[in-house]
PDB file of the backbone (N, CA, C, O) and the ligand in Angstrom, with CONECT records:
HET     ZN  A 101       1
ATOM      1  N   MET A   1       3.167 -10.308  -0.086  1.00  0.00           N
ATOM      2  CA  MET A   1       2.548 -10.263  -1.402  1.00  0.00           C
ATOM      3  C   MET A   1       2.640  -8.843  -1.953  1.00  0.00           C
ATOM      4  O   MET A   1       2.643  -7.863  -1.208  1.00  0.00           O
ATOM      5  N   TRP A   2       2.715  -8.765  -3.266  1.00  0.00           N
ATOM      6  CA  TRP A   2       2.802  -7.452  -3.891  1.00  0.00           C
ATOM      7  C   TRP A   2       2.010  -7.458  -5.177  1.00  0.00           C
ATOM      8  O   TRP A   2       1.657  -8.517  -5.695  1.00  0.00           O
ATOM      9  N   LEU A   3       1.729  -6.270  -5.694  1.00  0.00           N
ATOM     10  CA  LEU A   3       0.834  -6.159  -6.836  1.00  0.00           C
ATOM     11  C   LEU A   3       1.584  -5.762  -8.104  1.00  0.00           C
ATOM     12  O   LEU A   3       1.602  -6.512  -9.080  1.00  0.00           O
ATOM     13  N   VAL A   4       2.191  -4.604  -8.086  1.00  0.00           N
ATOM     14  CA  VAL A   4       2.938  -4.125  -9.249  1.00  0.00           C
ATOM     15  C   VAL A   4       4.170  -3.391  -8.763  1.00  0.00           C
ATOM     16  O   VAL A   4       4.285  -3.058  -7.583  1.00  0.00           O
ATOM     17  N   GLU A   5       5.087  -3.142  -9.677  1.00  0.00           N
ATOM     18  CA  GLU A   5       6.252  -2.341  -9.332  1.00  0.00           C
ATOM     19  C   GLU A   5       5.835  -0.880  -9.228  1.00  0.00           C
ATOM     20  O   GLU A   5       4.891  -0.435  -9.881  1.00  0.00           O
ATOM     21  N   CYS A   6       6.556  -0.154  -8.401  1.00  0.00           N
ATOM     22  CA  CYS A   6       6.270   1.271  -8.226  1.00  0.00           C
ATOM     23  C   CYS A   6       6.347   1.981  -9.578  1.00  0.00           C
ATOM     24  O   CYS A   6       7.313   1.800 -10.319  1.00  0.00           O
ATOM     25  N   PRO A   7       5.328   2.795  -9.902  1.00  0.00           N
ATOM     26  CA  PRO A   7       5.334   3.482 -11.203  1.00  0.00           C
ATOM     27  C   PRO A   7       6.324   4.644 -11.285  1.00  0.00           C
ATOM     28  O   PRO A   7       6.547   5.191 -12.365  1.00  0.00           O
ATOM     29  N   SER A   8       6.919   5.024 -10.151  1.00  0.00           N
ATOM     30  CA  SER A   8       7.910   6.094 -10.217  1.00  0.00           C
ATOM     31  C   SER A   8       9.116   5.614 -11.010  1.00  0.00           C
ATOM     32  O   SER A   8       9.671   4.558 -10.704  1.00  0.00           O
ATOM     33  N   PHE A   9       9.528   6.361 -12.013  1.00  0.00           N
ATOM     34  CA  PHE A   9      10.590   5.872 -12.884  1.00  0.00           C
ATOM     35  C   PHE A   9      11.930   5.822 -12.181  1.00  0.00           C
ATOM     36  O   PHE A   9      12.843   5.126 -12.626  1.00  0.00           O
ATOM     37  N   TRP A  10      12.055   6.551 -11.093  1.00  0.00           N
ATOM     38  CA  TRP A  10      13.314   6.553 -10.354  1.00  0.00           C
ATOM     39  C   TRP A  10      13.314   5.518  -9.226  1.00  0.00           C
ATOM     40  O   TRP A  10      14.293   5.403  -8.489  1.00  0.00           O
ATOM     41  N   ASP A  11      12.236   4.776  -9.091  1.00  0.00           N
ATOM     42  CA  ASP A  11      12.106   3.888  -7.943  1.00  0.00           C
ATOM     43  C   ASP A  11      11.830   2.466  -8.430  1.00  0.00           C
ATOM     44  O   ASP A  11      11.129   2.266  -9.422  1.00  0.00           O
ATOM     45  N   GLN A  12      12.380   1.493  -7.732  1.00  0.00           N
ATOM     46  CA  GLN A  12      12.146   0.096  -8.106  1.00  0.00           C
ATOM     47  C   GLN A  12      11.453  -0.659  -6.983  1.00  0.00           C
ATOM     48  O   GLN A  12      11.615  -1.871  -6.842  1.00  0.00           O
ATOM     49  N   GLY A  13      10.686   0.062  -6.193  1.00  0.00           N
ATOM     50  CA  GLY A  13       9.979  -0.574  -5.099  1.00  0.00           C
ATOM     51  C   GLY A  13       8.811  -1.421  -5.588  1.00  0.00           C
ATOM     52  O   GLY A  13       8.419  -1.373  -6.754  1.00  0.00           O
ATOM     53  N   LEU A  14       8.270  -2.198  -4.652  1.00  0.00           N
ATOM     54  CA  LEU A  14       7.107  -3.030  -4.937  1.00  0.00           C
ATOM     55  C   LEU A  14       5.922  -2.469  -4.161  1.00  0.00           C
ATOM     56  O   LEU A  14       6.051  -2.089  -2.997  1.00  0.00           O
ATOM     57  N   ILE A  15       4.777  -2.422  -4.815  1.00  0.00           N
ATOM     58  CA  ILE A  15       3.582  -1.924  -4.158  1.00  0.00           C
ATOM     59  C   ILE A  15       2.884  -3.068  -3.450  1.00  0.00           C
ATOM     60  O   ILE A  15       2.463  -4.047  -4.065  1.00  0.00           O
ATOM     61  N   ARG A  16       2.774  -2.916  -2.138  1.00  0.00           N
ATOM     62  CA  ARG A  16       2.246  -3.980  -1.291  1.00  0.00           C
ATOM     63  C   ARG A  16       1.005  -3.509  -0.530  1.00  0.00           C
ATOM     64  O   ARG A  16       0.879  -2.323  -0.222  1.00  0.00           O
ATOM     65  N   PRO A  17       0.090  -4.431  -0.226  1.00  0.00           N
ATOM     66  CA  PRO A  17      -1.088  -4.050   0.570  1.00  0.00           C
ATOM     67  C   PRO A  17      -0.700  -3.842   2.025  1.00  0.00           C
ATOM     68  O   PRO A  17       0.124  -4.568   2.582  1.00  0.00           O
ATOM     69  N   LEU A  18      -1.312  -2.839   2.618  1.00  0.00           N
ATOM     70  CA  LEU A  18      -0.990  -2.450   3.989  1.00  0.00           C
ATOM     71  C   LEU A  18      -2.286  -2.237   4.754  1.00  0.00           C
ATOM     72  O   LEU A  18      -3.240  -1.671   4.221  1.00  0.00           O
ATOM     73  N   VAL A  19      -2.324  -2.687   5.998  1.00  0.00           N
ATOM     74  CA  VAL A  19      -3.495  -2.471   6.846  1.00  0.00           C
ATOM     75  C   VAL A  19      -3.195  -1.327   7.801  1.00  0.00           C
ATOM     76  O   VAL A  19      -2.208  -1.358   8.537  1.00  0.00           O
ATOM     77  N   THR A  20      -4.067  -0.305   7.781  1.00  0.00           N
ATOM     78  CA  THR A  20      -3.857   0.844   8.663  1.00  0.00           C
ATOM     79  C   THR A  20      -4.370   0.526  10.064  1.00  0.00           C
ATOM     80  O   THR A  20      -5.010  -0.499  10.298  1.00  0.00           O
ATOM     81  N   GLU A  21      -4.069   1.435  10.984  1.00  0.00           N
ATOM     82  CA  GLU A  21      -4.517   1.255  12.366  1.00  0.00           C
ATOM     83  C   GLU A  21      -6.039   1.133  12.430  1.00  0.00           C
ATOM     84  O   GLU A  21      -6.571   0.413  13.274  1.00  0.00           O
ATOM     85  N   GLY A  22      -6.742   1.842  11.531  1.00  0.00           N
ATOM     86  CA  GLY A  22      -8.201   1.801  11.511  1.00  0.00           C
ATOM     87  C   GLY A  22      -8.760   0.597  10.781  1.00  0.00           C
ATOM     88  O   GLY A  22      -9.977   0.433  10.699  1.00  0.00           O
ATOM     89  N   GLY A  23      -7.889  -0.251  10.248  1.00  0.00           N
ATOM     90  CA  GLY A  23      -8.351  -1.468   9.592  1.00  0.00           C
ATOM     91  C   GLY A  23      -8.584  -1.320   8.101  1.00  0.00           C
ATOM     92  O   GLY A  23      -9.064  -2.246   7.446  1.00  0.00           O
ATOM     93  N   GLU A  24      -8.246  -0.157   7.563  1.00  0.00           N
ATOM     94  CA  GLU A  24      -8.415   0.033   6.121  1.00  0.00           C
ATOM     95  C   GLU A  24      -7.226  -0.584   5.385  1.00  0.00           C
ATOM     96  O   GLU A  24      -6.084  -0.488   5.834  1.00  0.00           O
ATOM     97  N   VAL A  25      -7.513  -1.215   4.251  1.00  0.00           N
ATOM     98  CA  VAL A  25      -6.435  -1.772   3.434  1.00  0.00           C
ATOM     99  C   VAL A  25      -6.104  -0.772   2.326  1.00  0.00           C
ATOM    100  O   VAL A  25      -6.975  -0.364   1.557  1.00  0.00           O
ATOM    101  N   VAL A  26      -4.845  -0.392   2.261  1.00  0.00           N
ATOM    102  CA  VAL A  26      -4.371   0.524   1.229  1.00  0.00           C
ATOM    103  C   VAL A  26      -3.163  -0.124   0.562  1.00  0.00           C
ATOM    104  O   VAL A  26      -2.806  -1.258   0.883  1.00  0.00           O
ATOM    105  N   LEU A  27      -2.547   0.581  -0.349  1.00  0.00           N
ATOM    106  CA  LEU A  27      -1.388   0.046  -1.051  1.00  0.00           C
ATOM    107  C   LEU A  27      -0.215   0.982  -0.832  1.00  0.00           C
ATOM    108  O   LEU A  27      -0.338   2.194  -1.006  1.00  0.00           O
ATOM    109  N   MET A  28       0.937   0.412  -0.444  1.00  0.00           N
ATOM    110  CA  MET A  28       2.107   1.245  -0.182  1.00  0.00           C
ATOM    111  C   MET A  28       3.321   0.678  -0.905  1.00  0.00           C
ATOM    112  O   MET A  28       3.525  -0.535  -0.958  1.00  0.00           O
ATOM    113  N   CYS A  29       4.121   1.581  -1.459  1.00  0.00           N
ATOM    114  CA  CYS A  29       5.393   1.170  -2.054  1.00  0.00           C
ATOM    115  C   CYS A  29       6.374   0.868  -0.928  1.00  0.00           C
ATOM    116  O   CYS A  29       6.513   1.656   0.008  1.00  0.00           O
ATOM    117  N   ASP A  30       7.052  -0.269  -1.016  1.00  0.00           N
ATOM    118  CA  ASP A  30       7.960  -0.642   0.069  1.00  0.00           C
ATOM    119  C   ASP A  30       9.302   0.084  -0.022  1.00  0.00           C
ATOM    120  O   ASP A  30      10.190  -0.141   0.799  1.00  0.00           O
ATOM    121  N   SER A  31       9.445   0.947  -1.012  1.00  0.00           N
ATOM    122  CA  SER A  31      10.684   1.700  -1.154  1.00  0.00           C
ATOM    123  C   SER A  31      10.473   3.188  -0.884  1.00  0.00           C
ATOM    124  O   SER A  31      11.126   3.761  -0.011  1.00  0.00           O
ATOM    125  N   CYS A  32       9.568   3.810  -1.625  1.00  0.00           N
ATOM    126  CA  CYS A  32       9.384   5.260  -1.472  1.00  0.00           C
ATOM    127  C   CYS A  32       8.229   5.610  -0.541  1.00  0.00           C
ATOM    128  O   CYS A  32       8.012   6.789  -0.260  1.00  0.00           O
ATOM    129  N   THR A  33       7.487   4.626  -0.058  1.00  0.00           N
ATOM    130  CA  THR A  33       6.364   4.753   0.884  1.00  0.00           C
ATOM    131  C   THR A  33       5.200   5.584   0.340  1.00  0.00           C
ATOM    132  O   THR A  33       4.356   6.032   1.117  1.00  0.00           O
ATOM    133  N   ALA A  34       5.137   5.795  -0.965  1.00  0.00           N
ATOM    134  CA  ALA A  34       3.935   6.407  -1.537  1.00  0.00           C
ATOM    135  C   ALA A  34       2.759   5.466  -1.287  1.00  0.00           C
ATOM    136  O   ALA A  34       2.918   4.246  -1.279  1.00  0.00           O
ATOM    137  N   VAL A  35       1.581   6.048  -1.084  1.00  0.00           N
ATOM    138  CA  VAL A  35       0.382   5.258  -0.767  1.00  0.00           C
ATOM    139  C   VAL A  35      -0.703   5.522  -1.806  1.00  0.00           C
ATOM    140  O   VAL A  35      -0.921   6.659  -2.225  1.00  0.00           O
ATOM    141  N   TRP A  36      -1.372   4.457  -2.210  1.00  0.00           N
ATOM    142  CA  TRP A  36      -2.529   4.542  -3.087  1.00  0.00           C
ATOM    143  C   TRP A  36      -3.716   3.997  -2.312  1.00  0.00           C
ATOM    144  O   TRP A  36      -3.621   2.969  -1.641  1.00  0.00           O
ATOM    145  N   ARG A  37      -4.845   4.709  -2.415  1.00  0.00           N
ATOM    146  CA  ARG A  37      -6.030   4.263  -1.690  1.00  0.00           C
ATOM    147  C   ARG A  37      -6.725   3.120  -2.411  1.00  0.00           C
ATOM    148  O   ARG A  37      -7.415   2.318  -1.783  1.00  0.00           O
ATOM    149  N   THR A  38      -6.546   3.039  -3.736  1.00  0.00           N
ATOM    150  CA  THR A  38      -7.189   1.977  -4.502  1.00  0.00           C
ATOM    151  C   THR A  38      -6.222   1.464  -5.567  1.00  0.00           C
ATOM    152  O   THR A  38      -5.336   2.198  -6.004  1.00  0.00           O
ATOM    153  N   PRO A  39      -6.386   0.208  -5.986  1.00  0.00           N
ATOM    154  CA  PRO A  39      -5.541  -0.314  -7.068  1.00  0.00           C
ATOM    155  C   PRO A  39      -5.685   0.499  -8.353  1.00  0.00           C
ATOM    156  O   PRO A  39      -4.709   0.680  -9.081  1.00  0.00           O
ATOM    157  N   ALA A  40      -6.892   0.991  -8.638  1.00  0.00           N
ATOM    158  CA  ALA A  40      -7.104   1.756  -9.868  1.00  0.00           C
ATOM    159  C   ALA A  40      -6.282   3.035  -9.874  1.00  0.00           C
ATOM    160  O   ALA A  40      -5.948   3.561 -10.936  1.00  0.00           O
ATOM    161  N   GLY A  41      -5.962   3.529  -8.698  1.00  0.00           N
ATOM    162  CA  GLY A  41      -5.216   4.777  -8.619  1.00  0.00           C
ATOM    163  C   GLY A  41      -3.754   4.638  -9.002  1.00  0.00           C
ATOM    164  O   GLY A  41      -3.090   5.639  -9.271  1.00  0.00           O
ATOM    165  N   ILE A  42      -3.239   3.414  -9.030  1.00  0.00           N
ATOM    166  CA  ILE A  42      -1.817   3.220  -9.306  1.00  0.00           C
ATOM    167  C   ILE A  42      -1.483   3.642 -10.734  1.00  0.00           C
ATOM    168  O   ILE A  42      -0.512   4.363 -10.967  1.00  0.00           O
ATOM    169  N   GLU A  43      -2.288   3.191 -11.675  1.00  0.00           N
ATOM    170  CA  GLU A  43      -2.010   3.512 -13.063  1.00  0.00           C
ATOM    171  C   GLU A  43      -2.104   5.017 -13.307  1.00  0.00           C
ATOM    172  O   GLU A  43      -1.387   5.571 -14.140  1.00  0.00           O
ATOM    173  N   GLU A  44      -2.988   5.656 -12.576  1.00  0.00           N
ATOM    174  CA  GLU A  44      -3.162   7.099 -12.742  1.00  0.00           C
ATOM    175  C   GLU A  44      -2.177   7.883 -11.882  1.00  0.00           C
ATOM    176  O   GLU A  44      -2.190   9.114 -11.881  1.00  0.00           O
ATOM    177  N   PHE A  45      -1.344   7.186 -11.169  1.00  0.00           N
ATOM    178  CA  PHE A  45      -0.387   7.787 -10.233  1.00  0.00           C
ATOM    179  C   PHE A  45      -1.103   8.733  -9.264  1.00  0.00           C
ATOM    180  O   PHE A  45      -0.593   9.792  -8.896  1.00  0.00           O
ATOM    181  N   ASP A  46      -2.296   8.308  -8.870  1.00  0.00           N
ATOM    182  CA  ASP A  46      -3.104   9.075  -7.936  1.00  0.00           C
ATOM    183  C   ASP A  46      -2.717   8.670  -6.515  1.00  0.00           C
ATOM    184  O   ASP A  46      -3.448   7.950  -5.834  1.00  0.00           O
ATOM    185  N   HIS A  47      -1.551   9.149  -6.088  1.00  0.00           N
ATOM    186  CA  HIS A  47      -1.000   8.692  -4.827  1.00  0.00           C
ATOM    187  C   HIS A  47      -0.909   9.823  -3.802  1.00  0.00           C
ATOM    188  O   HIS A  47      -1.065  10.998  -4.134  1.00  0.00           O
ATOM    189  N   VAL A  48      -0.660   9.450  -2.579  1.00  0.00           N
ATOM    190  CA  VAL A  48      -0.356  10.419  -1.535  1.00  0.00           C
ATOM    191  C   VAL A  48       1.008  10.060  -0.962  1.00  0.00           C
ATOM    192  O   VAL A  48       1.418   8.899  -0.966  1.00  0.00           O
ATOM    193  N   GLU A  49       1.693  11.071  -0.477  1.00  0.00           N
ATOM    194  CA  GLU A  49       3.010  10.845   0.111  1.00  0.00           C
ATOM    195  C   GLU A  49       2.931  11.179   1.587  1.00  0.00           C
ATOM    196  O   GLU A  49       3.098  12.333   1.981  1.00  0.00           O
ATOM    197  N   PRO A  50       2.675  10.164   2.404  1.00  0.00           N
ATOM    198  CA  PRO A  50       2.549  10.409   3.844  1.00  0.00           C
ATOM    199  C   PRO A  50       3.870  10.901   4.427  1.00  0.00           C
ATOM    200  O   PRO A  50       4.947  10.468   4.018  1.00  0.00           O
ATOM    201  N   ALA A  51       3.764  11.817   5.393  1.00  0.00           N
ATOM    202  CA  ALA A  51       4.972  12.400   5.976  1.00  0.00           C
ATOM    203  C   ALA A  51       4.760  12.685   7.455  1.00  0.00           C
ATOM    204  O   ALA A  51       3.636  12.868   7.924  1.00  0.00           O
ATOM    205  N   ALA A  52       5.874  12.716   8.170  1.00  0.00           N
ATOM    206  CA  ALA A  52       5.834  13.070   9.581  1.00  0.00           C
ATOM    207  C   ALA A  52       5.307  14.496   9.725  1.00  0.00           C
ATOM    208  O   ALA A  52       5.526  15.296   8.816  1.00  0.00           O
ATOM    209  N   PRO A  53       4.632  14.859  10.803  1.00  0.00           N
ATOM    210  CA  PRO A  53       4.388  14.005  11.967  1.00  0.00           C
ATOM    211  C   PRO A  53       3.071  13.229  11.906  1.00  0.00           C
ATOM    212  O   PRO A  53       2.881  12.288  12.677  1.00  0.00           O
ATOM    213  N   ASP A  54       2.162  13.603  11.009  1.00  0.00           N
ATOM    214  CA  ASP A  54       0.834  12.967  11.086  1.00  0.00           C
ATOM    215  C   ASP A  54       0.700  11.746  10.185  1.00  0.00           C
ATOM    216  O   ASP A  54      -0.174  10.909  10.413  1.00  0.00           O
ATOM    217  N   TRP A  55       1.562  11.627   9.151  1.00  0.00           N
ATOM    218  CA  TRP A  55       1.509  10.482   8.248  1.00  0.00           C
ATOM    219  C   TRP A  55       0.124  10.290   7.666  1.00  0.00           C
ATOM    220  O   TRP A  55      -0.301   9.163   7.414  1.00  0.00           O
ATOM    221  N   SER A  56      -0.580  11.390   7.454  1.00  0.00           N
ATOM    222  CA  SER A  56      -1.957  11.311   6.949  1.00  0.00           C
ATOM    223  C   SER A  56      -1.989  10.848   5.502  1.00  0.00           C
ATOM    224  O   SER A  56      -1.135  11.216   4.696  1.00  0.00           O
ATOM    225  N   ILE A  57      -2.994  10.030   5.186  1.00  0.00           N
ATOM    226  CA  ILE A  57      -3.231   9.652   3.798  1.00  0.00           C
ATOM    227  C   ILE A  57      -4.669   9.996   3.412  1.00  0.00           C
ATOM    228  O   ILE A  57      -5.154   9.566   2.365  1.00  0.00           O
ATOM    229  N   GLY A  58      -5.348  10.772   4.260  1.00  0.00           N
ATOM    230  CA  GLY A  58      -6.722  11.172   3.973  1.00  0.00           C
ATOM    231  C   GLY A  58      -7.448  11.419   5.276  1.00  0.00           C
ATOM    232  O   GLY A  58      -6.878  11.266   6.357  1.00  0.00           O
ATOM    233  N   PRO A  59      -8.710  11.804   5.168  1.00  0.00           N
ATOM    234  CA  PRO A  59      -9.488  12.095   6.377  1.00  0.00           C
ATOM    235  C   PRO A  59      -9.489  10.908   7.350  1.00  0.00           C
ATOM    236  O   PRO A  59      -9.906   9.804   6.997  1.00  0.00           O
ATOM    237  N   ASP A  60      -9.030  11.144   8.545  1.00  0.00           N
ATOM    238  CA  ASP A  60      -9.070  10.137   9.611  1.00  0.00           C
ATOM    239  C   ASP A  60      -8.275   8.874   9.292  1.00  0.00           C
ATOM    240  O   ASP A  60      -8.495   7.837   9.919  1.00  0.00           O
ATOM    241  N   THR A  61      -7.368   8.940   8.344  1.00  0.00           N
ATOM    242  CA  THR A  61      -6.578   7.763   8.015  1.00  0.00           C
ATOM    243  C   THR A  61      -5.107   8.137   7.985  1.00  0.00           C
ATOM    244  O   THR A  61      -4.724   9.151   7.401  1.00  0.00           O
ATOM    245  N   HIS A  62      -4.289   7.313   8.616  1.00  0.00           N
ATOM    246  CA  HIS A  62      -2.856   7.593   8.634  1.00  0.00           C
ATOM    247  C   HIS A  62      -2.086   6.290   8.548  1.00  0.00           C
ATOM    248  O   HIS A  62      -2.634   5.207   8.754  1.00  0.00           O
ATOM    249  N   VAL A  63      -0.817   6.413   8.243  1.00  0.00           N
ATOM    250  CA  VAL A  63       0.057   5.232   8.187  1.00  0.00           C
ATOM    251  C   VAL A  63       1.275   5.468   9.080  1.00  0.00           C
ATOM    252  O   VAL A  63       2.408   5.144   8.721  1.00  0.00           O
ATOM    253  N   ARG A  64       1.007   6.038  10.247  1.00  0.00           N
ATOM    254  CA  ARG A  64       2.094   6.336  11.176  1.00  0.00           C
ATOM    255  C   ARG A  64       2.895   5.061  11.464  1.00  0.00           C
ATOM    256  O   ARG A  64       2.317   4.010  11.742  1.00  0.00           O
ATOM    257  N   PRO A  65       4.215   5.159  11.396  1.00  0.00           N
ATOM    258  CA  PRO A  65       5.047   3.968  11.656  1.00  0.00           C
ATOM    259  C   PRO A  65       4.718   3.331  13.002  1.00  0.00           C
ATOM    260  O   PRO A  65       4.559   4.024  14.006  1.00  0.00           O
ATOM    261  N   GLY A  66       4.619   2.037  13.009  1.00  0.00           N
ATOM    262  CA  GLY A  66       4.310   1.310  14.227  1.00  0.00           C
ATOM    263  C   GLY A  66       2.831   1.005  14.375  1.00  0.00           C
ATOM    264  O   GLY A  66       2.448   0.216  15.238  1.00  0.00           O
ATOM    265  N   THR A  67       1.991   1.619  13.545  1.00  0.00           N
ATOM    266  CA  THR A  67       0.551   1.382  13.663  1.00  0.00           C
ATOM    267  C   THR A  67       0.026   0.528  12.512  1.00  0.00           C
ATOM    268  O   THR A  67      -1.145   0.147  12.507  1.00  0.00           O
ATOM    269  N   THR A  68       0.868   0.231  11.558  1.00  0.00           N
ATOM    270  CA  THR A  68       0.406  -0.503  10.381  1.00  0.00           C
ATOM    271  C   THR A  68       1.062  -1.875  10.314  1.00  0.00           C
ATOM    272  O   THR A  68       2.036  -2.154  11.014  1.00  0.00           O
ATOM    273  N   ARG A  69       0.515  -2.706   9.472  1.00  0.00           N
ATOM    274  CA  ARG A  69       1.154  -3.986   9.173  1.00  0.00           C
ATOM    275  C   ARG A  69       0.901  -4.307   7.708  1.00  0.00           C
ATOM    276  O   ARG A  69      -0.102  -3.885   7.132  1.00  0.00           O
ATOM    277  N   TRP A  70       1.823  -5.061   7.113  1.00  0.00           N
ATOM    278  CA  TRP A  70       1.600  -5.500   5.743  1.00  0.00           C
ATOM    279  C   TRP A  70       0.418  -6.468   5.739  1.00  0.00           C
ATOM    280  O   TRP A  70       0.267  -7.288   6.644  1.00  0.00           O
ATOM    281  N   ALA A  71      -0.406  -6.357   4.714  1.00  0.00           N
ATOM    282  CA  ALA A  71      -1.613  -7.172   4.634  1.00  0.00           C
ATOM    283  C   ALA A  71      -1.295  -8.568   4.113  1.00  0.00           C
ATOM    284  O   ALA A  71      -0.254  -8.798   3.498  1.00  0.00           O
ATOM    285  N   GLY A  72      -2.221  -9.497   4.375  1.00  0.00           N
ATOM    286  CA  GLY A  72      -2.140 -10.852   3.863  1.00  0.00           C
ATOM    287  C   GLY A  72      -3.328 -11.129   2.962  1.00  0.00           C
ATOM    288  O   GLY A  72      -4.162 -10.255   2.728  1.00  0.00           O
ATOM    289  N   PRO A  73      -3.397 -12.354   2.459  1.00  0.00           N
ATOM    290  CA  PRO A  73      -4.489 -12.710   1.538  1.00  0.00           C
ATOM    291  C   PRO A  73      -5.886 -12.434   2.102  1.00  0.00           C
ATOM    292  O   PRO A  73      -6.761 -11.968   1.373  1.00  0.00           O
ATOM    293  N   ALA A  74      -6.103 -12.716   3.386  1.00  0.00           N
ATOM    294  CA  ALA A  74      -7.429 -12.496   3.964  1.00  0.00           C
ATOM    295  C   ALA A  74      -7.782 -11.015   3.975  1.00  0.00           C
ATOM    296  O   ALA A  74      -8.941 -10.643   3.788  1.00  0.00           O
ATOM    297  N   ASP A  75      -6.777 -10.175   4.196  1.00  0.00           N
ATOM    298  CA  ASP A  75      -7.020  -8.731   4.233  1.00  0.00           C
ATOM    299  C   ASP A  75      -7.425  -8.200   2.866  1.00  0.00           C
ATOM    300  O   ASP A  75      -8.374  -7.424   2.753  1.00  0.00           O
ATOM    301  N   VAL A  76      -6.704  -8.619   1.821  1.00  0.00           N
ATOM    302  CA  VAL A  76      -7.030  -8.097   0.491  1.00  0.00           C
ATOM    303  C   VAL A  76      -8.358  -8.662   0.004  1.00  0.00           C
ATOM    304  O   VAL A  76      -9.073  -8.008  -0.756  1.00  0.00           O
ATOM    305  N   THR A  77      -8.688  -9.867   0.439  1.00  0.00           N
ATOM    306  CA  THR A  77      -9.987 -10.422   0.066  1.00  0.00           C
ATOM    307  C   THR A  77     -11.107  -9.612   0.705  1.00  0.00           C
ATOM    308  O   THR A  77     -12.108  -9.305   0.058  1.00  0.00           O
ATOM    309  N   SER A  78     -10.934  -9.268   1.972  1.00  0.00           N
ATOM    310  CA  SER A  78     -11.979  -8.498   2.646  1.00  0.00           C
ATOM    311  C   SER A  78     -12.073  -7.087   2.090  1.00  0.00           C
ATOM    312  O   SER A  78     -13.114  -6.440   2.208  1.00  0.00           O
ATOM    313  N   ALA A  79     -10.993  -6.605   1.484  1.00  0.00           N
ATOM    314  CA  ALA A  79     -11.021  -5.283   0.855  1.00  0.00           C
ATOM    315  C   ALA A  79     -11.660  -5.335  -0.530  1.00  0.00           C
ATOM    316  O   ALA A  79     -11.879  -4.302  -1.163  1.00  0.00           O
ATOM    317  N   GLY A  80     -11.955  -6.549  -0.992  1.00  0.00           N
ATOM    318  CA  GLY A  80     -12.553  -6.693  -2.317  1.00  0.00           C
ATOM    319  C   GLY A  80     -11.519  -6.761  -3.425  1.00  0.00           C
ATOM    320  O   GLY A  80     -11.859  -6.648  -4.603  1.00  0.00           O
ATOM    321  N   TRP A  81     -10.254  -6.945  -3.055  1.00  0.00           N
ATOM    322  CA  TRP A  81      -9.164  -6.957  -4.024  1.00  0.00           C
ATOM    323  C   TRP A  81      -8.582  -8.365  -4.212  1.00  0.00           C
ATOM    324  O   TRP A  81      -7.475  -8.517  -4.728  1.00  0.00           O
ATOM    325  N   GLY A  82      -9.318  -9.369  -3.799  1.00  0.00           N
ATOM    326  CA  GLY A  82      -8.791 -10.730  -3.840  1.00  0.00           C
ATOM    327  C   GLY A  82      -8.553 -11.280  -5.229  1.00  0.00           C
ATOM    328  O   GLY A  82      -7.787 -12.229  -5.401  1.00  0.00           O
ATOM    329  N   ASP A  83      -9.206 -10.689  -6.230  1.00  0.00           N
ATOM    330  CA  ASP A  83      -9.066 -11.203  -7.587  1.00  0.00           C
ATOM    331  C   ASP A  83      -7.911 -10.578  -8.361  1.00  0.00           C
ATOM    332  O   ASP A  83      -7.665 -10.934  -9.514  1.00  0.00           O
ATOM    333  N   LEU A  84      -7.212  -9.655  -7.730  1.00  0.00           N
ATOM    334  CA  LEU A  84      -6.083  -9.019  -8.423  1.00  0.00           C
ATOM    335  C   LEU A  84      -4.903  -9.983  -8.522  1.00  0.00           C
ATOM    336  O   LEU A  84      -4.847 -10.997  -7.826  1.00  0.00           O
ATOM    337  N   GLN A  85      -3.975  -9.647  -9.393  1.00  0.00           N
ATOM    338  CA  GLN A  85      -2.832 -10.536  -9.651  1.00  0.00           C
ATOM    339  C   GLN A  85      -1.713 -10.316  -8.635  1.00  0.00           C
ATOM    340  O   GLN A  85      -0.674  -9.732  -8.941  1.00  0.00           O
ATOM    341  N   TRP A  86      -1.954 -10.797  -7.426  1.00  0.00           N
ATOM    342  CA  TRP A  86      -0.941 -10.668  -6.367  1.00  0.00           C
ATOM    343  C   TRP A  86       0.214 -11.623  -6.638  1.00  0.00           C
ATOM    344  O   TRP A  86       0.022 -12.726  -7.148  1.00  0.00           O
ATOM    345  N   ARG A  87       1.403 -11.183  -6.291  1.00  0.00           N
ATOM    346  CA  ARG A  87       2.589 -12.005  -6.526  1.00  0.00           C
ATOM    347  C   ARG A  87       3.361 -12.226  -5.231  1.00  0.00           C
ATOM    348  O   ARG A  87       3.256 -11.464  -4.271  1.00  0.00           O
ATOM    349  N   GLU A  88       4.133 -13.292  -5.249  1.00  0.00           N
ATOM    350  CA  GLU A  88       4.960 -13.603  -4.089  1.00  0.00           C
ATOM    351  C   GLU A  88       6.117 -12.614  -4.013  1.00  0.00           C
ATOM    352  O   GLU A  88       6.683 -12.231  -5.037  1.00  0.00           O
ATOM    353  N   LEU A  89       6.459 -12.209  -2.818  1.00  0.00           N
ATOM    354  CA  LEU A  89       7.608 -11.332  -2.644  1.00  0.00           C
ATOM    355  C   LEU A  89       8.896 -12.060  -3.013  1.00  0.00           C
ATOM    356  O   LEU A  89       9.022 -13.263  -2.785  1.00  0.00           O
ATOM    357  N   PRO A  90       9.848 -11.329  -3.582  1.00  0.00           N
ATOM    358  CA  PRO A  90      11.143 -11.943  -3.910  1.00  0.00           C
ATOM    359  C   PRO A  90      12.037 -12.072  -2.681  1.00  0.00           C
ATOM    360  O   PRO A  90      13.167 -12.550  -2.777  1.00  0.00           O
ATOM    361  N   TYR A  91      11.531 -11.647  -1.533  1.00  0.00           N
ATOM    362  CA  TYR A  91      12.303 -11.714  -0.292  1.00  0.00           C
ATOM    363  C   TYR A  91      11.345 -12.066   0.837  1.00  0.00           C
ATOM    364  O   TYR A  91      10.130 -11.956   0.673  1.00  0.00           O
ATOM    365  N   ALA A  92      11.870 -12.483   1.968  1.00  0.00           N
ATOM    366  CA  ALA A  92      11.030 -12.813   3.119  1.00  0.00           C
ATOM    367  C   ALA A  92      10.428 -11.543   3.691  1.00  0.00           C
ATOM    368  O   ALA A  92      11.143 -10.563   3.900  1.00  0.00           O
ATOM    369  N   SER A  93       9.133 -11.541   3.947  1.00  0.00           N
ATOM    370  CA  SER A  93       8.474 -10.323   4.433  1.00  0.00           C
ATOM    371  C   SER A  93       8.613 -10.169   5.926  1.00  0.00           C
ATOM    372  O   SER A  93       8.116  -9.198   6.496  1.00  0.00           O
TER     373      SER A  93
HETATM  374 ZN    ZN A 101       8.018   3.721  -4.890  1.00  0.00          ZN2+
END
């Protein structure tokens, strides 16, 4: 599932919900890997760009490869984002 297209004008990625190792649901572009902590932050381009080696996206939160998974409907509902206009991926996830 995805929410909106990446707002970066040079990127055509899709912003998808992601569950961190700590269980937090965030939003990540599947192309440029920019992360937004909240849906409201997307329009404001209030993003973080996680990078090696710590892949930090904030205090005590990281998206280190291998520790995350793409979220599903139950995850976004528990995050309080269940009412957003989620869309089906154009490809198999
Ligand atoms: Zn992107």
